[in-house]
C-alpha positions in Angstrom: -44.7 -44.3 19.2 -43.6 -46.3 21.6 -39.9 -47.4 22.3 -41.2 -51.0 22.8 -40.8 -53.5 19.4 -44.4 -54.7 18.5 -45.3 -58.6 17.7 -45.4 -59.2 14.4 -47.7 -61.3 12.4 -45.8 -61.2 8.8 -43.0 -59.3 6.9 -42.5 -58.1 3.6 -39.0 -57.2 2.9 -39.1 -54.4 0.3 -34.9 -53.8 1.1 -33.8 -52.3 -2.5 -36.7 -51.4 -3.8 -37.9 -47.9 -4.8 -41.0 -45.5 -4.4 -43.9 -46.8 -5.3 -42.8 -50.8 -5.0 -42.6 -50.7 -0.6 -46.2 -49.0 -0.4 -47.4 -51.2 -3.3 -46.2 -54.8 -1.4 -47.1 -53.2 1.6 -50.9 -52.5 0.5 -50.7 -56.4 -0.7 -49.6 -57.6 2.4 -52.1 -55.5 4.1 -55.1 -56.8 2.2 -54.2 -60.6 3.1 -54.3 -59.8 7.0 -57.0 -59.6 9.8 -57.6 -56.8 10.8 -55.1 -56.0 14.1 -52.3 -57.4 12.6 -49.0 -56.1 13.0 -46.9 -56.3 9.4 -43.4 -55.0 10.0 -41.8 -53.3 6.5 -38.3 -53.0 5.6 -37.0 -51.0 3.1 -33.9 -48.7 2.3 -35.2 -46.4 0.1 -34.7 -43.3 2.3 -37.8 -42.0 1.8 -39.9 -44.4 2.5 -39.3 -42.9 6.2 -42.1 -40.1 4.6 -44.1 -42.8 2.3 -45.1 -44.6 4.8 -46.2 -41.7 7.2 -48.2 -41.0 4.3 -49.8 -43.9 3.6 -50.9 -44.9 7.0 -52.4 -41.3 7.9 -53.9 -41.6 4.3 -55.9 -45.3 4.7 -56.0 -45.5 8.5 -54.2 -48.3 9.5 -51.7 -47.6 12.5 -48.1 -46.4 12.2 -47.0 -48.4 15.8 -43.1 -47.3 14.8 -40.6 -46.5 12.7 -36.7 -48.4 13.4 -33.4 -48.6 11.9 -32.6 -51.6 10.8 -28.7 -51.2 10.4 -26.6 -52.2 6.9 -29.5 -48.6 5.7 -32.7 -50.6 6.7 -35.5 -48.7 8.2 -37.9 -51.3 9.4 -41.4 -49.6 9.3 -44.0 -51.3 11.6 -48.3 -51.2 11.0 -51.0 -52.5 12.4 -54.3 -53.6 9.7 -57.3 -51.5 10.6 
């Protein structure tokens, strides 16, 4: 995963939601996106890091990076397959 932030086409704010809701909102958003577009997902669930790694591995979408976003927020960058 690169240190550069990818250009984001869409953002989902899933802060305050616990598993499986951040993943479900991600799936819904990705379904409306074109192949190659990048989705940023903001989460506060402490298990979201692992959840997004597993989700991307299972679905074939690329996890471009995961970064701290402040205030206990983790931002996940997912490229649509």
